[in-house]
Backbone of each chain as ProteinMPNN parsed JSONL, in Angstrom:
{"seq_chain_A": "XXXXXXXXXXXXXXXXXXXXXXXXXXXXXXXXXXXXXXXXXXXXXXXXXXXXXXXXXXXXXXXXXXXXXXXXXXXXXXXXXXXXXXXXXXXXXXXXXXXXXXXXXXXXXXXXX", "coords_chain_A": {"N_chain_A": [[29.163, 2.065, -8.436], [30.506, 1.994, -5.237], [29.202, 0.367, -2.374], [28.491, -0.101, 1.124], [28.257, 3.359, 0.955], [28.044, 6.736, 1.853], [26.035, 9.014, 0.158], [25.12, 12.049, -1.579], [22.193, 12.219, -3.088], [21.399, 14.215, -4.922], [23.697, 15.011, -6.201], [24.058, 13.177, -8.138], [22.212, 13.474, -10.056], [20.7, 13.388, -13.294], [19.869, 15.334, -15.87], [17.879, 15.835, -18.771], [17.368, 17.46, -21.905], [15.261, 16.69, -23.535], [13.541, 14.833, -22.36], [12.377, 13.288, -19.256], [15.119, 12.717, -17.09], [17.096, 9.93, -15.926], [18.773, 8.188, -13.317], [20.715, 5.578, -11.856], [21.191, 4.554, -8.561], [21.564, 2.394, -6.884], [21.383, -1.129, -7.232], [19.922, -4.286, -6.906], [18.855, -7.765, -6.785], [16.61, -7.408, -5.281], [16.058, -4.711, -4.918], [15.79, -1.505, -6.374], [17.253, 1.559, -6.609], [16.868, 4.811, -7.592], [17.028, 7.931, -9.455], [14.625, 10.254, -10.578], [14.499, 12.807, -12.83], [13.453, 15.96, -13.553], [13.097, 18.521, -15.865], [11.549, 21.8, -15.896], [8.166, 21.452, -16.799], [8.447, 18.876, -17.844], [7.373, 15.407, -17.788], [6.571, 12.2, -16.315], [4.719, 9.874, -17.684], [1.528, 8.473, -16.763], [1.705, 5.224, -15.464], [2.033, 1.719, -14.644], [3.323, -0.867, -12.463], [3.496, -4.277, -12.521], [3.571, -6.318, -9.744], [5.516, -4.836, -8.456], [6.344, -2.608, -5.91], [6.475, 0.904, -5.531], [8.312, 3.546, -4.227], [8.258, 6.997, -3.85], [10.287, 9.739, -3.032], [10.342, 13.103, -2.683], [12.951, 15.229, -3.493], [13.897, 17.732, -4.393], [12.392, 20.74, -5.606], [9.084, 21.08, -7.105], [5.817, 19.816, -7.933], [3.469, 17.594, -9.421], [2.06, 14.535, -8.32], [0.863, 12.053, -10.408], [-2.07, 10.253, -10.536], [-4.479, 7.657, -11.128], [-7.014, 9.33, -12.591], [-6.643, 11.593, -11.011], [-4.601, 14.327, -9.737], [-1.975, 15.035, -7.507], [-0.764, 17.656, -5.654], [2.68, 18.231, -4.939], [5.852, 18.621, -3.192], [9.315, 19.251, -2.325], [10.281, 17.046, 0.26], [7.997, 15.565, 0.46], [6.493, 12.324, 0.325], [5.41, 9.407, -1.52], [3.775, 6.315, -1.91], [3.336, 4.001, -4.42], [1.596, 1.259, -4.63], [2.012, -2.106, -5.953], [0.755, -2.432, -9.218], [-0.769, -0.144, -9.175], [-1.59, 2.681, -10.987], [0.641, 5.4, -11.684], [2.391, 8.522, -11.866], [4.439, 11.406, -12.681], [4.611, 14.965, -12.775], [6.35, 17.869, -13.588], [5.376, 20.813, -12.537], [6.406, 23.132, -11.767], [8.716, 25.967, -11.784], [11.303, 25.387, -11.545], [13.906, 22.835, -11.492], [12.866, 19.474, -10.846], [13.443, 16.968, -8.571], [13.366, 13.6, -7.808], [13.568, 10.903, -5.638], [13.42, 7.543, -6.452], [12.293, 4.435, -5.54], [12.249, 1.069, -6.115], [10.821, -1.975, -5.255], [11.047, -5.314, -5.796], [9.233, -8.052, -5.323], [8.915, -11.643, -5.001], [6.928, -12.143, -6.849], [7.469, -10.602, -9.001], [9.552, -11.714, -10.236], [11.014, -13.841, -12.782], [9.514, -16.988, -13.63]], "CA_chain_A": [[29.291, 2.779, -7.161], [30.705, 1.13, -4.082], [28.286, 0.531, -1.244], [27.79, 1.101, 1.557], [28.91, 4.653, 1.115], [27.015, 7.773, 1.985], [26.077, 9.935, -0.985], [24.03, 13.031, -1.719], [21.589, 11.852, -4.372], [21.3, 15.327, -5.876], [24.952, 15.111, -6.957], [24.035, 12.143, -9.176], [21.068, 13.729, -10.934], [20.954, 13.509, -14.726], [18.757, 16.012, -16.542], [17.926, 15.794, -20.233], [16.495, 18.504, -22.452], [14.151, 16.166, -24.322], [12.607, 14.06, -21.546], [12.844, 13.002, -17.913], [16.382, 12.011, -16.934], [17.111, 8.882, -14.907], [20.058, 7.615, -12.942], [20.6, 4.461, -10.915], [22.097, 4.703, -7.421], [21.826, 1.066, -6.329], [20.516, -2.152, -7.821], [20.11, -5.676, -6.494], [17.637, -8.505, -7.189], [15.485, -7.007, -4.424], [15.88, -3.267, -4.732], [16.354, -0.569, -7.347], [17.184, 2.931, -6.098], [17.269, 5.704, -8.666], [16.533, 9.303, -9.468], [13.852, 10.76, -11.703], [14.971, 14.196, -12.884], [12.52, 16.633, -14.456], [13.134, 19.952, -16.15], [10.187, 22.357, -15.846], [7.267, 21.024, -17.866], [8.587, 17.451, -18.183], [6.575, 14.494, -16.973], [6.625, 10.75, -16.492], [3.297, 9.603, -17.886], [0.88, 7.467, -15.933], [2.078, 3.852, -15.79], [1.927, 0.839, -13.477], [4.266, -1.98, -12.434], [2.95, -5.496, -11.925], [4.43, -6.988, -8.784], [6.545, -3.928, -7.934], [5.943, -1.415, -5.176], [7.375, 2.031, -5.813], [8.329, 4.647, -3.276], [8.826, 8.268, -4.293], [10.573, 10.775, -2.042], [10.695, 14.308, -3.435], [14.161, 15.815, -2.914], [14.001, 19.151, -4.751], [11.402, 21.252, -6.549], [7.674, 20.858, -6.826], [5.052, 19.363, -9.082], [2.272, 16.809, -9.11], [1.969, 13.096, -8.525], [-0.283, 11.686, -11.238], [-2.708, 8.992, -10.196], [-5.607, 7.446, -12.03], [-8.131, 10.246, -12.395], [-6.375, 12.772, -10.178], [-3.222, 14.781, -9.576], [-1.76, 15.469, -6.137], [0.374, 18.575, -5.562], [3.768, 17.792, -4.051], [7.05, 19.44, -3.178], [10.409, 18.628, -1.574], [9.892, 16.583, 1.585], [6.788, 14.737, 0.375], [6.663, 10.984, -0.234], [4.224, 8.691, -1.957], [3.996, 4.926, -2.295], [2.402, 3.428, -5.392], [1.68, -0.21, -4.519], [2.016, -2.855, -7.205], [-0.437, -2.384, -10.049], [-1.463, 1.148, -9.072], [-1.018, 3.634, -11.943], [1.239, 6.578, -11.079], [3.278, 9.3, -12.722], [4.917, 12.66, -12.083], [4.723, 16.106, -13.684], [6.963, 19.062, -13.02], [4.542, 21.978, -12.827], [7.081, 24.299, -11.213], [9.6, 26.727, -12.665], [12.658, 24.913, -11.287], [14.047, 21.394, -11.662], [12.197, 18.597, -9.87], [14.269, 15.772, -8.376], [12.606, 12.637, -7.014], [14.158, 9.591, -5.366], [12.464, 6.491, -6.8], [12.751, 3.16, -4.992], [11.381, -0.028, -6.533], [11.073, -3.246, -4.595], [10.394, -6.393, -6.527], [9.096, -9.294, -4.575], [9.015, -12.851, -5.823], [5.939, -12.165, -7.925], [8.001, -9.871, -10.146], [10.667, -12.465, -10.814], [10.616, -14.853, -13.761], [9.258, -18.318, -13.036]], "C_chain_A": [[29.469, 1.785, -6.023], [29.675, 1.433, -3.006], [28.753, -0.396, -0.154], [28.7, 2.315, 1.616], [27.792, 5.671, 1.166], [27.147, 8.724, 0.807], [24.977, 10.967, -0.841], [23.402, 12.784, -3.08], [21.598, 12.993, -5.391], [22.561, 15.453, -6.723], [25.007, 14.103, -8.102], [22.869, 12.337, -10.154], [21.523, 13.88, -12.379], [19.723, 14.128, -15.371], [18.962, 15.97, -18.04], [16.985, 16.855, -20.787], [15.224, 17.954, -23.079], [13.123, 15.398, -23.504], [13.191, 13.855, -20.156], [14.186, 12.28, -17.927], [16.299, 10.991, -15.813], [18.551, 8.523, -14.549], [19.823, 6.549, -11.889], [21.647, 4.624, -9.823], [22.48, 3.36, -6.814], [20.874, 0.074, -6.97], [20.912, -3.516, -7.296], [18.877, -6.439, -6.978], [16.406, -8.073, -6.405], [15.083, -5.555, -4.571], [16.516, -2.498, -5.875], [16.145, 0.833, -6.801], [17.682, 3.856, -7.192], [16.713, 7.088, -8.495], [15.73, 9.542, -10.725], [14.038, 12.267, -11.693], [14.183, 14.942, -13.963], [12.879, 18.102, -14.616], [11.703, 20.5, -16.053], [9.366, 21.909, -17.051], [7.373, 19.554, -18.227], [7.717, 16.588, -17.271], [6.943, 13.05, -17.257], [5.164, 10.313, -16.521], [2.806, 8.471, -16.985], [1.247, 6.057, -16.414], [1.949, 3.018, -14.52], [2.945, -0.286, -13.608], [3.582, -3.183, -11.792], [3.971, -6.078, -10.959], [5.536, -6.139, -8.199], [5.887, -2.812, -7.135], [6.959, -0.323, -5.445], [7.196, 3.114, -4.768], [8.939, 5.857, -3.957], [9.112, 9.141, -3.087], [11.072, 11.99, -2.813], [11.858, 15.011, -2.75], [14.273, 17.313, -3.189], [12.868, 19.51, -5.694], [9.983, 20.959, -6.133], [6.962, 20.45, -8.105], [3.808, 18.628, -8.645], [2.584, 15.321, -9.225], [0.709, 12.836, -9.356], [-0.789, 10.33, -10.781], [-3.917, 8.845, -11.103], [-6.73, 8.439, -11.672], [-7.865, 11.451, -11.524], [-4.896, 13.115, -10.168], [-3.095, 15.369, -8.179], [-0.573, 16.419, -6.098], [1.429, 18.038, -4.611], [4.939, 18.753, -4.152], [8.103, 18.703, -2.353], [9.945, 18.267, -0.172], [8.695, 15.653, 1.582], [7.153, 13.363, -0.179], [5.322, 10.396, -0.632], [4.628, 7.262, -2.266], [2.91, 4.532, -3.289], [2.536, 1.915, -5.29], [1.58, -0.87, -5.894], [0.678, -2.729, -7.929], [-1.162, -1.058, -10.045], [-0.82, 2.149, -10.035], [-0.521, 4.897, -11.238], [2.119, 7.28, -12.107], [3.664, 10.574, -12.004], [4.946, 13.734, -13.167], [5.375, 17.264, -12.94], [6.142, 20.276, -13.45], [5.199, 23.26, -12.321], [7.963, 24.988, -12.244], [11.067, 26.344, -12.456], [12.705, 23.403, -11.532], [13.368, 20.641, -10.519], [13.007, 17.305, -9.787], [13.574, 14.839, -7.393], [13.399, 11.342, -6.882], [13.089, 8.537, -5.634], [13.038, 5.149, -6.37], [11.762, 2.082, -5.409], [11.796, -1.309, -5.83], [10.302, -4.324, -5.323], [10.395, -7.64, -5.664], [9.141, -10.463, -5.526], [8.037, -12.867, -6.985], [6.429, -11.435, -9.157], [9.134, -10.624, -10.83], [10.158, -13.5, -11.811], [10.357, -16.187, -13.041], [10.52, -19.169, -13.108]], "O_chain_A": [[28.681, 0.853, -5.868], [29.324, 2.587, -2.759], [29.371, -1.415, -0.464], [29.762, 2.296, 2.238], [26.725, 5.475, 0.585], [28.245, 9.186, 0.495], [24.026, 10.784, -0.08], [23.998, 13.098, -4.11], [21.783, 12.76, -6.586], [22.501, 15.95, -7.847], [25.903, 14.169, -8.943], [22.583, 11.464, -10.974], [22.59, 14.428, -12.654], [18.659, 13.511, -15.411], [20.091, 16.058, -18.522], [15.931, 17.121, -20.21], [14.216, 18.657, -23.155], [11.96, 15.313, -23.897], [14.345, 14.198, -19.9], [14.373, 11.333, -18.692], [15.531, 11.158, -14.866], [19.437, 8.557, -15.404], [18.858, 6.609, -11.127], [22.831, 4.809, -10.104], [23.583, 3.2, -6.292], [19.71, 0.386, -7.222], [22.094, -3.858, -7.248], [17.952, -5.836, -7.522], [15.279, -8.343, -6.821], [13.921, -5.199, -4.377], [17.634, -2.796, -6.295], [15.014, 1.254, -6.558], [18.806, 3.699, -7.67], [16.017, 7.386, -7.524], [16.102, 9.09, -11.808], [13.774, 12.93, -10.69], [14.244, 14.591, -15.142], [12.957, 18.842, -13.635], [10.746, 19.728, -16.121], [9.83, 21.982, -18.189], [6.464, 19.023, -18.865], [7.375, 16.973, -16.153], [7.536, 12.722, -18.285], [4.465, 10.376, -15.51], [3.581, 7.636, -16.519], [1.122, 5.735, -17.596], [1.773, 3.57, -13.433], [3.379, -0.623, -14.71], [3.14, -3.109, -10.646], [5.121, -6.304, -11.336], [6.414, -6.661, -7.512], [4.977, -2.145, -7.627], [8.155, -0.588, -5.572], [6.08, 3.539, -4.468], [10.004, 5.766, -4.568], [8.264, 9.27, -2.204], [12.087, 11.926, -3.505], [11.773, 15.352, -1.57], [14.694, 18.076, -2.32], [12.432, 18.681, -6.493], [9.704, 20.634, -4.979], [7.439, 20.704, -9.211], [3.173, 18.972, -7.648], [3.299, 14.904, -10.136], [-0.37, 13.338, -9.041], [-0.02, 9.377, -10.657], [-4.327, 9.797, -11.766], [-7.308, 8.378, -10.587], [-8.766, 12.261, -11.308], [-4.05, 12.302, -10.54], [-3.97, 16.099, -7.715], [0.531, 16.026, -6.475], [1.095, 17.449, -3.583], [5.015, 19.581, -5.059], [7.821, 17.663, -1.757], [9.3, 19.068, 0.505], [8.404, 15.015, 2.594], [8.017, 13.248, -1.048], [4.263, 10.812, -0.163], [5.7, 7.022, -2.82], [1.72, 4.709, -3.031], [3.494, 1.346, -5.814], [1.122, -0.262, -6.861], [-0.387, -2.896, -7.334], [-2.085, -0.86, -10.835], [0.371, 2.439, -9.915], [-1.166, 5.404, -10.32], [2.535, 6.679, -13.098], [3.27, 10.8, -10.86], [5.261, 13.456, -14.324], [5.0, 17.593, -11.814], [6.215, 20.708, -14.601], [4.624, 24.343, -12.43], [7.956, 24.636, -13.423], [11.96, 26.896, -13.099], [11.672, 22.77, -11.751], [13.31, 21.115, -9.385], [13.232, 16.634, -10.794], [13.234, 15.24, -6.279], [13.841, 10.761, -7.873], [11.98, 8.625, -5.106], [14.134, 4.772, -6.783], [10.575, 2.168, -5.095], [12.97, -1.677, -5.814], [9.079, -4.265, -5.453], [11.443, -8.192, -5.331], [9.378, -10.294, -6.722], [8.281, -13.527, -7.995], [5.88, -11.615, -10.244], [9.616, -10.209, -11.884], [9.028, -13.977, -11.708], [10.922, -16.457, -11.981], [10.516, -20.317, -12.664]]}, "seq_chain_B": "XXXXXXXXXXXXXXXXXXXXXXXXXXXXXXXXXXXXXXXXXXXXXXXXXXXXXXXXXXXXXXXXXXXXXXXXXXXXXXXXXXXXXXXXXXXXXXXXXXXXXXXXXXXXXXXXX", "coords_chain_B": {"N_chain_B": [[-3.112, 3.566, 6.982], [-4.176, 5.076, 4.049], [-3.21, 4.36, 0.715], [-2.382, 5.064, -2.697], [-1.236, 8.001, -1.215], [-0.05, 11.274, -0.734], [2.361, 12.087, 1.606], [3.963, 13.859, 4.318], [6.765, 12.635, 5.622], [7.961, 13.488, 8.042], [5.886, 14.308, 9.628], [4.945, 12.048, 10.731], [6.689, 11.075, 12.52], [7.938, 9.348, 15.392], [9.115, 9.861, 18.467], [11.006, 8.652, 21.227], [11.763, 8.75, 24.707], [13.493, 6.871, 25.8], [14.721, 5.199, 23.92], [15.59, 4.735, 20.411], [12.919, 5.789, 18.337], [10.334, 4.302, 16.286], [8.41, 4.234, 13.302], [5.93, 2.998, 11.061], [5.364, 3.477, 7.666], [4.535, 2.316, 5.314], [3.749, -0.968, 4.259], [4.323, -4.025, 2.655], [4.418, -7.325, 1.153], [6.746, -7.026, -0.21], [8.023, -4.658, 0.458], [9.065, -2.452, 3.028], [8.471, 0.538, 4.489], [9.657, 2.927, 6.63], [10.226, 5.012, 9.559], [13.094, 5.988, 11.361], [13.79, 7.344, 14.416], [15.593, 9.585, 16.235], [16.498, 10.853, 19.327], [18.863, 13.339, 20.525], [21.974, 11.766, 21.042], [20.955, 9.167, 21.034], [21.065, 5.824, 19.581], [21.065, 3.334, 16.959], [22.145, 0.261, 17.218], [24.881, -1.469, 15.642], [23.908, -3.782, 13.221], [22.713, -6.487, 11.129], [20.909, -7.594, 8.188], [19.823, -10.571, 6.938], [19.357, -11.296, 3.596], [17.961, -8.964, 3.088], [17.896, -5.808, 1.653], [18.724, -2.508, 2.673], [17.733, 0.809, 2.581], [18.722, 3.996, 3.562], [17.562, 7.28, 3.975], [18.429, 10.401, 4.952], [16.462, 12.67, 6.65], [16.162, 14.78, 8.49], [18.339, 16.569, 10.692], [21.53, 15.411, 12.024], [24.293, 13.1, 12.115], [25.866, 9.943, 12.487], [26.481, 7.283, 10.225], [26.83, 3.971, 11.135], [29.166, 1.539, 10.397], [30.746, -1.633, 9.82], [33.568, -1.391, 11.649], [33.895, 1.324, 11.106], [32.734, 4.761, 11.079], [30.525, 6.94, 9.442], [30.17, 10.294, 8.812], [27.043, 12.016, 8.568], [24.202, 13.873, 7.291], [21.083, 15.677, 6.915], [19.707, 14.986, 3.745], [21.514, 13.152, 2.874], [22.075, 9.837, 1.666], [22.252, 6.266, 2.167], [22.968, 2.946, 1.248], [22.637, -0.186, 2.664], [23.563, -3.163, 1.697], [22.189, -6.528, 1.639], [23.128, -8.403, 4.464], [25.222, -6.769, 5.197], [26.656, -5.192, 7.912], [25.192, -2.476, 9.746], [24.34, 0.691, 11.21], [23.107, 3.473, 13.194], [23.894, 6.632, 14.632], [22.933, 9.344, 16.602], [24.731, 12.091, 16.698], [24.4, 14.722, 16.946], [22.924, 17.832, 18.176], [20.299, 18.11, 17.873], [17.108, 16.563, 16.999], [17.241, 13.567, 15.041], [16.143, 12.381, 12.024], [15.365, 9.677, 10.025], [14.564, 8.183, 7.001], [13.778, 4.867, 6.451], [14.08, 2.163, 4.356], [13.192, -1.036, 3.577], [13.793, -3.781, 1.533], [12.659, -6.862, 0.756], [13.691, -9.594, -0.841], [13.038, -12.712, -2.598], [14.725, -14.42, -1.199], [14.477, -13.763, 1.416], [12.083, -14.652, 2.222], [9.936, -17.084, 3.782], [10.451, -20.605, 3.214]], "CA_chain_B": [[-2.925, 4.702, 6.083], [-4.537, 4.801, 2.671], [-2.205, 4.661, -0.301], [-1.347, 6.085, -2.658], [-1.49, 9.378, -0.829], [1.21, 11.968, -0.506], [2.514, 12.472, 3.005], [5.261, 14.378, 4.754], [7.179, 11.652, 6.628], [8.299, 14.086, 9.338], [4.664, 14.437, 10.427], [4.632, 10.732, 11.293], [7.808, 10.665, 13.37], [7.64, 8.966, 16.775], [10.333, 9.906, 19.286], [10.877, 8.06, 22.555], [12.85, 9.227, 25.562], [14.39, 5.804, 26.252], [15.475, 4.595, 22.805], [15.144, 5.133, 19.076], [11.521, 5.561, 17.996], [10.109, 3.768, 14.945], [7.043, 4.212, 12.811], [5.787, 2.35, 9.761], [4.601, 4.293, 6.725], [3.952, 1.436, 4.295], [4.27, -2.321, 4.344], [3.781, -5.038, 1.753], [5.35, -8.462, 1.177], [7.98, -6.657, -0.911], [8.591, -3.365, 0.837], [8.722, -1.86, 4.319], [8.926, 1.927, 4.557], [9.436, 3.409, 7.982], [11.064, 6.092, 10.075], [13.911, 5.805, 12.555], [13.697, 8.679, 15.018], [16.636, 9.582, 17.274], [16.815, 12.022, 20.138], [20.318, 13.476, 20.62], [22.666, 10.733, 21.816], [20.416, 7.819, 20.816], [21.636, 5.12, 18.444], [20.611, 2.01, 16.553], [23.432, -0.432, 17.222], [25.287, -2.209, 14.453], [23.173, -5.024, 13.003], [22.646, -6.85, 9.707], [19.703, -8.313, 7.789], [20.049, -11.573, 5.896], [18.394, -11.291, 2.494], [17.236, -7.691, 3.023], [18.64, -4.574, 1.406], [18.136, -1.384, 3.399], [18.066, 2.165, 2.14], [18.495, 5.099, 4.491], [17.618, 8.652, 3.467], [18.37, 11.274, 6.128], [15.487, 13.73, 6.407], [16.398, 15.929, 9.376], [19.368, 16.395, 11.706], [22.844, 14.945, 11.599], [24.841, 12.048, 12.966], [26.827, 9.048, 11.837], [26.166, 5.905, 9.868], [27.777, 3.018, 11.692], [29.45, 0.387, 9.553], [31.736, -2.475, 10.5], [34.897, -0.815, 11.762], [34.007, 2.751, 10.8], [31.537, 5.589, 11.186], [30.513, 7.913, 8.352], [29.33, 11.456, 9.141], [25.934, 12.261, 7.638], [23.253, 14.922, 7.66], [19.897, 15.7, 6.052], [20.027, 14.982, 2.326], [22.445, 12.067, 2.556], [21.518, 8.489, 1.658], [23.176, 5.141, 2.226], [22.365, 1.626, 1.094], [23.321, -1.324, 3.286], [23.096, -4.387, 1.036], [21.913, -7.683, 2.507], [24.239, -9.001, 5.175], [26.236, -5.781, 5.569], [26.307, -4.57, 9.196], [24.962, -1.031, 9.662], [23.646, 1.281, 12.342], [23.011, 4.934, 13.151], [24.03, 7.317, 15.918], [22.703, 10.785, 16.571], [25.819, 12.796, 17.378], [24.09, 16.145, 16.932], [22.226, 18.407, 19.327], [18.873, 18.141, 17.537], [16.579, 15.267, 16.601], [17.714, 12.993, 13.776], [15.051, 11.622, 11.427], [15.882, 8.928, 8.886], [13.669, 7.281, 6.279], [14.39, 3.544, 6.319], [13.319, 1.367, 3.384], [13.703, -2.408, 3.499], [13.236, -4.582, 0.449], [12.956, -8.271, 0.96], [13.524, -10.421, -2.022], [12.572, -14.068, -2.314], [15.6, -15.126, -0.264], [14.099, -13.42, 2.79], [10.771, -15.217, 2.515], [9.968, -18.477, 4.244], [10.398, -21.601, 2.139]], "C_chain_B": [[-3.316, 4.305, 4.658], [-3.393, 5.174, 1.734], [-2.83, 4.408, -1.637], [-1.889, 7.436, -2.201], [-0.138, 9.995, -0.528], [1.261, 12.39, 0.959], [3.869, 13.147, 3.211], [5.736, 13.462, 5.875], [7.4, 12.273, 8.002], [7.069, 14.208, 10.237], [4.277, 13.121, 11.099], [5.753, 10.205, 12.201], [7.32, 10.359, 14.786], [8.958, 8.929, 17.54], [10.034, 9.34, 20.659], [12.037, 8.528, 23.434], [13.889, 8.156, 25.856], [15.218, 5.161, 25.151], [14.927, 5.116, 21.484], [13.661, 4.841, 18.87], [11.391, 5.068, 16.564], [8.652, 3.977, 14.561], [7.036, 3.613, 11.42], [4.889, 3.188, 8.872], [3.916, 3.445, 5.662], [4.567, 0.06, 4.455], [3.553, -3.219, 3.362], [4.731, -6.229, 1.83], [6.705, -8.119, 0.546], [8.744, -5.532, -0.237], [8.122, -2.956, 2.222], [9.321, -0.465, 4.348], [8.632, 2.455, 5.946], [10.358, 4.544, 8.329], [11.844, 5.6, 11.279], [14.132, 7.188, 13.135], [14.594, 8.713, 16.254], [16.654, 10.91, 18.018], [18.345, 12.153, 20.173], [20.913, 12.391, 21.506], [22.148, 9.327, 21.582], [21.085, 7.171, 19.596], [20.884, 3.822, 18.155], [21.894, 1.22, 16.334], [23.652, -1.206, 15.926], [24.525, -3.54, 14.364], [23.155, -5.309, 11.499], [21.366, -7.63, 9.448], [20.079, -9.311, 6.702], [18.964, -11.436, 4.83], [17.597, -10.014, 2.345], [18.21, -6.566, 2.687], [17.943, -3.439, 2.129], [18.668, -0.069, 2.839], [17.763, 3.131, 3.261], [18.529, 6.417, 3.72], [17.42, 9.563, 4.675], [17.471, 12.469, 5.824], [15.746, 14.974, 7.256], [17.541, 15.572, 10.319], [20.684, 15.915, 11.138], [23.352, 13.897, 12.582], [25.859, 11.245, 12.209], [26.112, 7.772, 11.396], [27.25, 5.02, 10.459], [27.93, 1.856, 10.715], [30.519, -0.423, 10.264], [33.087, -1.777, 10.497], [35.029, 0.657, 11.448], [32.675, 3.455, 10.992], [31.642, 6.686, 10.134], [29.625, 9.086, 8.756], [28.223, 11.622, 8.112], [25.048, 13.362, 8.186], [22.101, 14.873, 6.668], [20.327, 15.798, 4.593], [20.923, 13.842, 1.903], [21.703, 10.732, 2.551], [22.634, 7.454, 1.728], [22.38, 3.866, 1.994], [23.241, 0.601, 1.798], [22.783, -2.578, 2.608], [22.933, -5.523, 2.047], [23.184, -8.198, 3.145], [25.296, -8.016, 5.644], [25.829, -5.101, 6.885], [26.202, -3.054, 9.063], [24.255, -0.576, 10.934], [23.671, 2.781, 12.21], [23.211, 5.474, 14.558], [23.762, 8.802, 15.722], [23.781, 11.474, 17.39], [25.558, 14.293, 17.444], [23.363, 16.593, 18.193], [20.731, 18.541, 19.069], [18.414, 16.736, 17.175], [17.095, 14.863, 15.218], [16.591, 12.099, 13.245], [15.529, 10.983, 10.13], [14.781, 8.049, 8.299], [14.398, 5.966, 6.063], [13.496, 2.687, 5.428], [13.966, -0.005, 3.296], [12.989, -3.152, 2.387], [13.644, -6.023, 0.659], [12.666, -9.036, -0.312], [13.105, -11.815, -1.622], [13.44, -14.789, -1.291], [15.24, -14.837, 1.185], [12.764, -14.045, 3.188], [10.908, -16.656, 3.01], [9.902, -19.43, 3.052], [8.95, -22.036, 1.918]], "O_chain_B": [[-2.83, 3.303, 4.133], [-2.703, 6.173, 1.937], [-3.75, 3.594, -1.723], [-2.876, 7.941, -2.738], [0.797, 9.308, -0.117], [0.314, 12.979, 1.479], [4.783, 13.022, 2.396], [5.176, 13.497, 6.971], [7.067, 11.663, 9.018], [7.19, 14.211, 11.462], [3.38, 13.092, 11.942], [5.754, 9.038, 12.593], [6.417, 11.014, 15.306], [9.809, 8.074, 17.293], [8.94, 9.525, 21.192], [13.161, 8.683, 22.955], [15.044, 8.478, 26.133], [16.299, 4.635, 25.414], [13.932, 5.84, 21.446], [13.199, 3.748, 19.198], [12.233, 5.374, 15.72], [7.765, 3.904, 15.411], [8.02, 3.71, 10.687], [3.786, 3.567, 9.268], [2.849, 3.804, 5.165], [5.755, -0.071, 4.749], [2.328, -3.182, 3.247], [5.754, -6.149, 2.51], [7.687, -8.834, 0.743], [9.968, -5.455, -0.343], [6.945, -3.089, 2.559], [10.537, -0.303, 4.244], [7.484, 2.433, 6.392], [11.166, 4.986, 7.512], [11.31, 4.877, 12.12], [14.6, 8.095, 12.447], [14.38, 7.96, 17.205], [16.808, 11.968, 17.408], [19.05, 11.187, 19.883], [20.408, 12.13, 22.598], [22.846, 8.366, 21.907], [21.596, 7.854, 18.708], [20.166, 3.294, 19.004], [22.638, 1.475, 15.387], [22.704, -1.545, 15.218], [24.504, -4.319, 15.317], [23.541, -4.459, 10.697], [20.805, -8.246, 10.354], [20.601, -8.924, 5.657], [17.776, -11.459, 5.15], [16.649, -9.969, 1.56], [19.228, -6.395, 3.358], [16.714, -3.402, 2.197], [19.87, 0.125, 2.656], [16.681, 3.098, 3.847], [19.425, 6.641, 2.905], [16.385, 9.513, 5.34], [17.696, 13.193, 4.854], [15.567, 16.096, 6.783], [17.697, 14.413, 10.703], [20.929, 16.0, 9.935], [22.901, 13.821, 13.725], [26.619, 11.773, 11.397], [25.25, 7.251, 12.105], [28.441, 5.288, 10.301], [26.945, 1.269, 10.268], [31.133, 0.06, 11.215], [33.685, -1.594, 9.437], [36.129, 1.206, 11.506], [31.623, 2.819, 11.058], [32.7, 7.288, 9.95], [28.438, 8.89, 9.018], [28.437, 11.396, 6.921], [25.122, 13.735, 9.357], [22.14, 14.118, 5.696], [21.2, 16.593, 4.245], [21.081, 13.583, 0.71], [20.794, 10.528, 3.355], [23.788, 7.726, 1.398], [21.259, 3.723, 2.482], [24.446, 0.531, 1.556], [21.67, -3.013, 2.905], [23.469, -5.477, 3.154], [24.193, -8.408, 2.47], [26.182, -8.387, 6.414], [24.759, -4.497, 6.955], [27.0, -2.421, 8.372], [23.647, -1.38, 11.64], [24.192, 3.314, 11.231], [22.77, 4.878, 15.541], [24.29, 9.432, 14.805], [23.753, 11.447, 18.62], [26.393, 15.051, 17.939], [23.211, 15.83, 19.147], [19.984, 19.02, 19.922], [19.23, 15.822, 17.058], [17.348, 15.704, 14.355], [16.145, 11.177, 13.927], [16.037, 11.669, 9.243], [14.148, 7.27, 9.011], [15.516, 5.952, 5.547], [12.31, 2.508, 5.706], [15.149, -0.122, 2.978], [11.761, -3.157, 2.302], [14.829, -6.351, 0.73], [11.53, -9.101, -0.781], [12.846, -12.08, -0.448], [12.955, -15.676, -0.588], [15.644, -15.572, 2.086], [12.362, -13.976, 4.349], [11.875, -17.348, 2.692], [9.354, -19.085, 2.005], [8.681, -22.871, 1.054]]}, "name": "protein", "num_of_chains": 2, "seq": "XXXXXXXXXXXXXXXXXXXXXXXXXXXXXXXXXXXXXXXXXXXXXXXXXXXXXXXXXXXXXXXXXXXXXXXXXXXXXXXXXXXXXXXXXXXXXXXXXXXXXXXXXXXXXXXXXXXXXXXXXXXXXXXXXXXXXXXXXXXXXXXXXXXXXXXXXXXXXXXXXXXXXXXXXXXXXXXXXXXXXXXXXXXXXXXXXXXXXXXXXXXXXXXXXXXXXXXXXXXXXXXXXX"}
């Protein structure tokens, strides 16, 4: 994809019947911008990234952000930042598709020595 | 602001009568997440960041992304990535407020030696 160009992320969503779908919108050594695409009932299990901060911006649908020991209801328009090392996940608890913009920023600590 | 917590960015918007308003939602050595808030007619002039990629996600309103030599119409739901060194800006050409999520990722090249 050529950049800079203006796009509507929803037009690049990839849904899969068996598990969360993913697509990449932009990637550089500093930044990864992608989509996490959930059919009803699908989830991205709790996980953490060493040295990577992750921003979620919910674009369509509703569900829950999973955090260690708790779940936070969310819907389109809500954002969450999971700082490096903080476990996080997502579950689509709604009856429609859930589309989330996922932005990962890797600082120098995430790069190989 | 404690993180991770789910927020609605629009609730943290800061508008100013004299120029574009800005607010910071999250900051780390890797990632800066903020809001650019434009009253009708306001703009963020063309500029570039060495070593920083910038993601814009339009949350409310409509306007134009400014790029070197051209302007791209945009509205809520549209995103644009300005890779490091690429001049970019924003102008609110609409009649309502324009709210844009701005995410900057600084890789090792942006850090002091």
